[in-house]
Structure formats: structure tokens, C-alpha cells
N, C-alpha and C positions, 0 to 999 in steps of 0.2 A: 017358527021363528027363524029369521034369516041371520046367518052369521057372516059378518063382514071380515074378510081376510085381506088386509092391504099390505102388500110388500113395500119396502122402502123405495122411494123414487131414486133412480140413478142420477148421478151428477155428471153431466156431459162436459168434457173439457175441450173447448174448441181452440183452433189455431196453434196447436202444439207443433214445435219444430221437429223435423225428422231426426230421430236419434240413431247414431251409428253404433252398431255393436262392436265392441273390441274383441278381436279374435283371441281365444284362449285355447290351450291344448286340451283335447278330449280324446278318449279312447277310440281308436279307429277299428279295433278288432277285439273279439272276445277270446283270443288265444295268444299264447306267448311261448317262446322256447328259451327264455332267459330269466335268471334271477340276479339281483344285485345284493351283495352281502358286504357289510362293513364289520371288520373285526375290532375288538375293544382296544387292542394295542397294535402298534405298527410292526412289532416283532413277529406277531402271529401271522402276518400276511407278507412279510418281507422276503424271507428266504424261499428258494424254490422247493427245498425239501419240506419245509413246514407247510407250504401251500399244497404240495402233493398229498401229504398226510391228512391235512384238514379236508381236502376235497374227497378223499376216500372215506373219511369218517362221516361227512355230510351226506355222501351218496348212500351210505349204509342206512342212515337214519331216515332219509326221505323215500327210499325205494326207487329212486330214479338215478340214471347215470349223469353225473355232472363233470364238466371239464372247464378249467379256468380259461377265460377268453381274453380279458384285459382288465387293467385297473383304470378307474375313473380319476378325474382330476382331483377329487376330494378324498381319494384313498380307499374307496370301496373296490371290491372285486366283482367283475361281471362273469357269471358262470353260464355255460350253455348246457341245456338239456338235450339228450339225444333226439327226442321227439317233442313237438309242440303239445301243450296241454291247455285246457280251458283256464281262464283267469281265476275261476273259483278254485280249481285244483292247484293252480300256482300259488294262490294265497294260502292254501293248506300246507303246501310244501314249504313255503317261506316261513310260515308260523313254526313248523317243526325245526327248521334250521335255526330260527331265532331263539329256540329253547336252549341251544348250545351255550355253555357258560362263556365261551370266548367271543360270541357274536354280539355286536352292538345292535344291529338291525338286519333284517332280510326282507326284500320286497320284490314283487314281480316287475320285470322290465317290459312295459307295455308300448305298443306302437301308437303314435299320436298323429293328429292332423289339426289344422287350424279351424277356427269358427266354432266356438262353443255353443252359441245360441242359434236357433232356427233362423233361416234366411227370410225373416219377416221384419218390416221396418220398425215395429214397436216391441219386438221381443226383449230388447235390452231394458225396456221400461217396466216389464212385468216382474217386479221385485218378488212378488208372492210365489213365483214358480222357480226362482233362482236358488243359489246355494246359501245355506244358513250361515256360512262363514262370512258372507258378504252382507246379508241382511238377517238379523237375528230372528225375525219372525217369518222368514221364507220357509217354504215347505219342501224344498229339494225335489221338485217335480221334474225339472229338466234333467237332473242327475239320474232320475229313475227311468228315463226313457230308454237308454240302451240296454233293455232287458233281452234283446235278441228274439223277441216274439212278435209276430205280426197278427196274432189272433184278434178278431174284432169282437168286442163286447158291446152289447146293446145297453145303453143308458137311457132310461125314461126321464124326461123333464116334465114333471107335473106342475104346470105353471100357466102363463098367459097364452101359450100357443106358439105356433110356428110363424116365423117371418123370414122371407128369403134374404140371404146374405151371402156374399161371395166366400166368406170364411167358413160357412156352414154347409153350403150346397152339397159338397162331396160326402158329407156324413149324415145328412138327414134321410130318414127312411119313412117319413110320413107320421101318422098318428090318428087321433080321434078327438072330437070336441065333446066333452062331457058336461058342458053347462046346460042344465035342464030348464033354467028360467030364461025365457026369450028376451026379457028386458036386460038381464045381465049379459046374455050372449051378444046382443046387439048386432047380430049378423042375419036377422030375418027369420030364424027358426031356433029350435032347441038343439038337442043332441044330433050330431051328424058326423060324417066321415071327413069333414074339412077342419083341421085344427088351426087354421090361419088366425093369427093374432090381429084383430081389428081395432085394438086399443082398449085400455082399461081405465080411461079417464073417469073422473067422478065429479059431477056438477054439485053434489051435496057438500063437498069440502073444497072444491076448486082445484083439485090435483089434475095434472096432465097425464097422458098415457106414459107408462114406464117402459114398454117393450121389454119387460122383465125376463120373459122366457128366452128371448134372443141373447140377452146378456149372460144369463145363467148357462145357456148352451155354449156360448163362446168360451166361458171359463172351463167347461168340461172338454170341449173338442173342437175349438177353432183350428182350422187346418194349418199345420206347420209347414214351413218351407215353400209356401206358394207366392212369396214376395208381396203379400198383401196383409195389412193390418197386424193383428196380434197372433201369437201361437198358443193354442190352448193347453190344457193340462193333462190330457189322456193319451199321450204317446201317439197321437195322430191316428189311432186305430179304433176309437169308440164310434159306434153308430148311434145317432140321436133319434129317439122316439118321443114325439111330443103328445102329451095328453093335456088338452086345454080345459082348465077348471076355473080360471080367474078371468072375469070380464069387467063390465062396468061396476065400479065400486066394490069389487071383491068377488066372493063366490060362496057356495055352500060346502060345508064339511062333508056332507053325504056324497056330493059329486066327487070330492077328493077321494073318499073311501072307494067308490066304484072305479075311479081311475087307477088307483093303486092295485086293485085286484086284477083289472084288465091288463095293465102294463106287465104284470108278472105272468100273464097267460091264463088267468082264471076266467070263468064264465060270468058275464054280466047280461042280464035280461035285455033283449032288444038291441044288443050291440054285437057286431060280428067278432068272432074270436081273433085275438091278436096272434098272428102267425109268426111274429118275431119277438118272443117274450124277452123282457129286459132282465138282466142279472143285477142291475143297480137301478134304484129309483130315487131320484132327487126331489125333495120337497122343500124348496126355498120359500116357505109360506108358514103361517101359523095363526092360531087364535090368540087373543090377549093372554098375557101371563096369568097363570092360575087356572085357566080353563082346563077342565078335566079331559082325559082321553076317553071319549065315550065308547061304549061297548062296540058299536058298529064300526068305529074307526079302528079299535084294537083288533077286531075280527078281521078287518081288511089287511092290517099289518101282519097278522098271524098267517093269513092265507098266502100273502106274498112270500113270507119266510118259508112256508111249507113248500113253495115252488122254487126255493133257493135264491130268492131275490134279496139283495141287501138294500134296506131302506135308510136313506140318509136325510136328516131333517135339520133345518135351521132352528137355533134355540130361541130366536126372537129378538126384537130390537127395542124393548121397553126399558132397558137398563135396570131390570128388576132382579131380585134374588129368588126368582122362580121362573119356570117356563110354562108355556101352554101347549095344547094339543097342536100338532101330533108329536112334538118333541118329548112329551112326558109319557108317550105310549111305550109299553114294554117291547123290547126287541129291536128298537130303532137305534141308530147312531145319531145322537143329538150333538150338534156342533155349535159351540160358541165362537166368537170372533176375537182375534188379537190383532195388534198393530204391527207396524214395521219393527218396532223395538221389542215386541213380544209381550207387551203389557195388555191386559184385557181392554178391549175397546169400551169406551164409556157407555155406549148404547147397548152393549151385549147383555142379554139375560144370562144369569149364572146361578147354578144350584147343583144339588147332588144328582140331578137328572142329566147333566151335561156329560158327554162321553169324552170329549177332547175339544181343543180349540184349533182354529185354522185361520189363515190370513183373511181379514176383512177390511183392515185399514181404518183410518179415521183417528179420532182423538183418544188419548190414553186415559185410563181410569185413575192411575196413581202417579206415573212418572211426570215430573214437572217439565222436563225437556222431551218433547215428543215429536217424532216425524209423523205427521198426520196424513200422509198420502193414502189415497184409497187403493183398493185393488183395481186392476185395469182389465177391461174386456172390450167387446164390441157392442154396438147398439144401433139406435135409430133416432134421428133428430126430430121426428114429428111430434107435435104437442097433442093432437087429437087423432088425425089420420096419419098413417105411415108417411114419413118424409125421406130425407136424405140418409143414406146409410153412414154409420160412424165406424171408422177403423179403430178408434181408441176412445174408450169411455171410462171415466172414473166410476167405480161401482163399490161403494162401501156398505157393509152390513153383514149380518149373519147369513143373509141371502147369498153373499159372495163367499162366505166361509164354507158353507155346505158343499157347493160344487167342487171345491178343492178336494174335499174328502171323497166325494163321489168319484172324481177322477182317479184318486189313489186306489179306491176299491176296484175300479175297472182295470187298472194296471196289474193289481194282484191277481184278478181273475183271468187276465190275458196270459199270465204265466202259468197259473194252475186253475183251470175252470172247475175242478172238483172241490174247491173250497166251499164250505158252508158259510151262511151269513155269520154264524157265531165265530168261525175261524177267522173270517175277514176282520170282524170287530176286534178279536183278540190280537191279531197281528198289528192293527193300527194302534191299539192301546199299549201293547208291550214295547213298541218301538218309538212311542211319542217322546219328544224331548222335554225336559223340565222347563218350566217358565223361569225366566231370568230373575236373579235376586233383586229385590226392591220393587217388583211388580205386584199388582193386586193378587194375582193367582198364587204367587209364591208365598204370600203371607195369609192366604185364606184357603187352607186345605179343604178339599172336598167340594169346592164351588166351581171348579173349571175342568173337572175330569182328569185324565191321565197326564195331560201336558199338551204340547204343540205338535201338530201333524208333521211327520217326517216320512215322506213318500219313498225316498231312496232307501231308508233303513228298513221300511216294511217290505219292499221288493227284495232287498238283500236277505232278509230273514226267511222269506218264503222259499228261497233257493237252498235252504238248509243251513243250520249253524256250522260255522267253521271251528272245528275242535282242535285244541292244542294240548299236548301232554308234556309235562316237564318232570324231570327226576333223573336219577342216576341210571346210566346204561350198563355199567360194570360195577359190581359190588363184591365185597368179601363174603366168605362163607358165614352163614348164621346171622348176617346183618339184618337189621330192621330196615326195610325198603319202603319209601313213600313216593307215590306218583300223584301228581296234581293235574286235574283236567280243567281247562277253561274253554268257554264257547263264546264266540262272537256271533251275534245275530240270534241268540236263543231267547233273549228277553228274560223277564222275571218269571219265576215259577218253573224253570227248566228242571228236568229230572235226569239222573245219571244212572247208568247200569254198566258195571264192570264185569268182564268175564276173562278167564284165562284160556287162550286158544291152543297153546302147545307148551311143551317143556315139562319138567318135573312138577307135579301138582303141589301147590301151596295153599294154605288157608287164607282166603281174602277177608280183609277187615275194611268196612266202609264201602262195600261194593255198590251201595245205592246212593253214595254221596260223590262230591267232586274229588275227594281225596281217598285214595286206595293205599292200604298198607299191608305188608305181609313179611314173614320171616324167610329169608333166602335159605336154600339148601346149604349144607355144611361144605360140600365140595363141588368142584366144577362138573357140569353136565351139559345136556342140550340146552341152548338158550330158551328162556321163557318169553312167550309173546302174550301181551295183555291187550284187550280192546275195551274202549269205553264208547257207549252209544248215548248221545245227548238228545233228548226230546224236548222241543219247545212246548209251551202251553197250547200253541195252535196245532200241534201234531207233526211239525217238521222235525226231521232227525238229521244228525250228522255224527260221524264217528271218526276215530283215529286209533292207531295201534302203537304199542311201545314194546321194545325188546330189552330184556334184562338178562345179562350173563353173569355167572358167578366166576370169579377168578381170585384165588388166594395168592397174594404176592409172594414171589420167591425171597429167600434170605441168602445173604452172602456169608460164607464161612471164612472169614478173614481175620488176621490178627489186628491189633490196634496200631502196630508199627512194624516197619521193616528197617534193616540196616544194610548199608553197602559201603564200599570203599571207593574213594575217588580214583578214576582211571581204570577200575576193574569192572567188566561188564556185569550188569545186574539183570536177573530174570527170575520170575516166580510164576507158578501156575495158580490161577484163581479157581476157587471152587464155591459151589452154592447148592441149595436144596429148594424144592418146591412141593408143597403139600398136595397139589393137584397132579403131580407127576410130569409137569411140563418141563421142557428143556430150559435151562437157565442161561441167559445171555449176559455178557458184561460189555459195557461201552466205556471207553476212556473219555471222561468229560473234561478233566483238566489235570495237568501235571507238569513236571519240568520239561523244558525244550529237549526234543530228541527222544522222549519216551513214546513207545508204541504198544498197541495191544492187538494180538492176532490169535484167534482160536484159543482164547482164555489164557494165553501166555503174555504176561506183562514184561516188557524188555526196555532196558536203557543201556545202550552199548558203552557210553562213556560218562559215567556219573561225575558230577562236580560236587566238591565238598559243600556241605550245608544241610539244612533241614527243609523238607518239602512236604506239601500236602497233596496227596493224590486223590482225586475225586472220581469215583466209578459209579456208573448207573447199572443196577442189576434189574433185569426184566425177564419176562417170558413172552411167548408169542401173542398174548392177549393185549400187551401194551402197544399203543399206537406209535409212540415215539419215545425218545430218551427223556423228554420233558415230563412224560407221564410215569416214568419208572422211579423206583426207590434209589436214592443216591447215598453212597457211603463214602467216608473219608478215612484214609490210612496215612499215617505219618511215615515218611522215608527219611532216615538219618544217614547221611553219607560222611564217613570219616576221612581224614587226610590220607594221602597215599603213603604206604609203608607202615601204617598202623594196623593192629589186629582188630578185627571186628567180627561179630557174629550176627547171623541173621535168624530172626524168629521163624523164617519161612523158607530158608534155603537160598539166600542171596549169595553173590560172589564176594571175594575178599582174599586175605592171606598176606604173607610177607614176613621179614625178619622181626625179632623182638624190638620194641621201641626202646630208645636210650633211657627213658624214665624207668622202665622195668629193670634194666641192667643196674641202674643206680640203686634201686631198692635192694636187689640181690647183694650188691657190694656192701651196703650198710649193714645188712643182716649178718654177713660173714664177719665184719669188724666187731660187731657186738658179741658174737660168739667167742672170738679170740680174747676179748677183754675180760670175759667172764671166767676164763681159765686162770 
């Protein structure tokens, strides 16, 4: 029985005006030597002393040497590191700095240059590859390109075959024709080494040739920056291997199964071994919704997976609540289609078999106001035989959605070729963005997979989670200490493992969770260093360390008040104690004009009559500044000149008896005489 597998016809948009890409700033380097830090209050960044203290504190926390360079027009401070670091490391350092309670934000200062999009005339129209902040349904593929890796990953396009096109020539590495039926093949023979697409038109239903394989290949790896046509989605590094399985009116599923095995490097009887095995296999084809994944097809998928090939399959365009083969085979990544607005495309199949959705364009399933633009790629204008090449072709369908995911898989493998198919799938699933509120997928859980493809997030996740720890750096003795770890790029299902690297041993509570707690030692000792390792579900790890020191604050042994006499010099020696045995320091925070403090001696050469509040900061060497120290207040009462005053702490004073005291004595004498 012949199984007809018909891909959706591409929609060719003719006569489009040349679109000019608007230059935007993009990262020009993957290293930086600067951080930009904004403090929460102006006072924390204003004074030179405060800035110096904060720089020292930040340097201690980040493990790098920082020096203040300048302030920005918006009040942030630019810090310079002694040596350049990678942007990934800079993000980790910035995250650590941002954990400081005084910091509003901390970010790497990156070098930039103009021209965000590739230098191709239609790159600006490829909404599906652009940033999701501009187009909700975009897959952030352009943003995923600057991974700094030039490794070339082979992607097999199991489709209608190879068609010469200027945007593909540099990436095509040949292939094989797997169509065994000569009528379907329509090239004069059955299977052969020539995968050329001679057209898949069908007189049975009146459809023209789609040149489908060319359009799919263009979405995966159209050459970027060549000044021609569109710029594909695979970082301009993917190599395209064509396996022709679709000809006149479709093709056989058994041919598809053989092509999958061969593309992955497996053995197929009568066919030469593929010397350039594919790591990604794209199947933008499928049987009718509900068609089972037959055992021979499942075996082919299993054989490809055993050879570490990722199999990506279109979910189908029946608009049904089910998918057909190969999308329902175990181990594949089944891709539904969403629109510019992120709604499920009205034609897209949807079910529990769908892994995620990707840009396909077209009309929306639910949203009343819908941008129905298709995805854009390259194609050919011929209706039967190949005709004029197209630089821009509208290409809507799950056939367009699948190659976006295949391109993202190629990007991941370019960064880490050791990833297994299961790990690639996990990365794409864990980093997928949620479908927007009000869309079909948002209200039909389990029908559209994990969410919308986010290639940039997946690539960022593979480079390891960026781990941040927050908590106190200095604690008092016997205090309960809590440290919280958070990880960017770890995705759902991340695991945490805390260990103590140095310092007095403490009992760790919650060592396998994101929150660690312990009881600090009673007194000061060697600083304790803790590390947390965060592992993503896909096996990527990131780590960070945090230092905690015990410091019991000193106490001031001072009276509640002092007394002095106007005009007579006042001085007193300050004393304090510290449970850790640290030296106690005093700083005069505020007091009457002319008062000074030197080497714990508080002096006022010429007191003025009145009552004053003297504020002192008591600290030890563990305190970063007087703002971190304990403040105490003592009242200073200054009597009038010539009066007798006493000081609770040895202040100055003296002089003749006051006239009021003489009056009291005279009255007492008069009373004694009257009593006689």
C-alpha cells in the first residue's frame, strides 16, 4: 500500500520591495574588562571614602581586583577589572556584586558595533529568527549566533531533494536519492546517488512542485552575510546533507525510514555508506494525523538515536488534536507551529505528542487580532520543472517550524558535540518560553508541549548555569546563617549540592536544596568558605562560592552623660571591650563644633554652655566603615563659667562657690541664731 506524504505548498511572495535593516548594537567581543554598578542611594556612591570602601568590599566578594573608573550620566559607576574576562564570567561577577544590599544593579560593560542583522537584503523580514522582544513568536536565533564556535554540524534534510541555490551552495555536501518507486522518482530510475529535486507536482490533485527541500534547507542554513536573499538559522555553520524521499505525489514511509538510518551513518543495503553522518535529521513531512508510528519507522529512529542523531519532525498540518507518523514516534522532537503573536497556528496539529512549538506563521487558532505573516525562506518559482530562484518565499506550516528547531539543535551541538539526543531535547524543552496569555496553548495544557522555541536561551543554558549566592558575609557568634542560591540558565529540575570548603566545620542543613543554613561558631576564627554546584536537567553545571566570617561586635564602656564647665577644657578617655579580642576603635560621628577624637581621647578645648549629644561609632577591624559600626550617644552637659560641676568620667571644671550656695549658708546661720 502506498502512503502519500504531501508537504504543504509554499506561498511565493513576488515583487517585494527591498527591506533595509536598521542597525542595532550587538556584542562585538566575548570578553570585557569592565562592570557597570548602580548603587541604591546617591550617598553610597558620592563620597570618595565611601566609594573606596565599597570597591574594596566588592573586590573581596568577586575575587577580582576592581578600581573605579568613572560615573555614567545616569549615576552608575564604571569599574575596571585588572584583566579581561569572558562575558560568561563577567555575568557571574556582576551577579555576585548585585547581591550586595547596597547595589541596585550590576552588569557587564560590553563592546558593541553597528549592524545587528546579517548583511542580507531580507534578513530584517525574517521575523522568526529575530528577538522575541520585537516579535512574540520569534525564536531568538540571530541572538544565538554569537556563540563563538565555528564547528560545522551536519544536518540532514529528508525531503524533496537538492536544488542548486546561491544561498545554499556553500553549505551543501551532497546526499542520496532514496525513492525506490521509479514513477514517484520521475528521474528515470529508482535509488541513486543524485538527490536532485526534479519536482513533486501531482496531477492526481492538481498541485504544483513545492521545491520543499530547498525551502526547508534555507531555513536551516541559508548563507548569512553574502549579500543575497535571506540569512538562515544555523549560525552559518551547518552543512546540509540531502536525502530525497518525496517525489511525484509524495513518497513511501519505508523510504523515509531507510533515509533516516543512512543519514545517521547506519548501513542500508545497496546504498554506499554515508561518510558524513548527520547529527541532526529534519523531517518536515508526515502521514495523516492518527497514523501510527510503525515498528520499522520506530526502529529507524532508534538506530539514528543510537548514533547520536537528533531527529526533528513536523507535527503536521491537519489542524487536528493528534499527530501522525513520524511525529508520534518515540524519541523524536515533534514540532507544532505558532504565529507571529505566539498563538497556535490554525493548521497545526496539537496533542500530548508535541514537544514544543516553533515559528510557522499563518492564521491564529484563538486570537482575534492576528499577524498572519508566514515564515520566510528561499525557494524556486517553477511550477513543474525548476524555474527562477526565489530570494524570499513565504513558507507557512509545521514544515517551517521543524527546521527552526533543527537549526537550534545544530547550534547546541556546535557548542558541545558531546550532547546526546536526550540532552538536546531537554535543553530545548527546559528553556522554551511560555505561550502568551489568551492563546490556544496557554489555555490547553498538554497540547502544545513545553512552550515556544528560544534558541538563545538554549545556547546560554548549555554554557553552564550562572549561579548567584545571596546572604550575610559577616555574622555574630552562634547566629543562624542562611545562604540562598539561584541559577540562571539551569531550567526546571535543577539540583543543588552545597559543601564547606574551609573554615571551622559547621553542620549544614538543606545541603541538597537551593537554601543552606547552619549555626555559626560562637567566636571569631578563620573565615568559612561554602560552595554550591548547580546541575541542570541536561547535565550542565555551574558553581559559586561564598565566604562567611564571624565577628562579635565590640561594646562601649561609656556613661550615659558627661559634665563640663563653659570655658574650661574638657577631655575624657574612651574605653570598650570585644568578645573576640579585637582592638576597639572609636570614631566621632557628630558632636559640638571644636570637639575632636584622637587615640580614644575625646577633647573639647573651649566648651560652650548648653546640653549636647555626642554620637560615637564603636567598631573593630572587621567593620568596613563607620556606617557599618555600632553607634552610641552620650549627653554632654556644660555648666556656666564659675559654677561647680562634676564629671562622671573625669571632665574639667572647678572655680569659686556660686552666690546661690553662699545665700543658702547665710540663711542656715540666721535660722540657728533665731533658735537660740
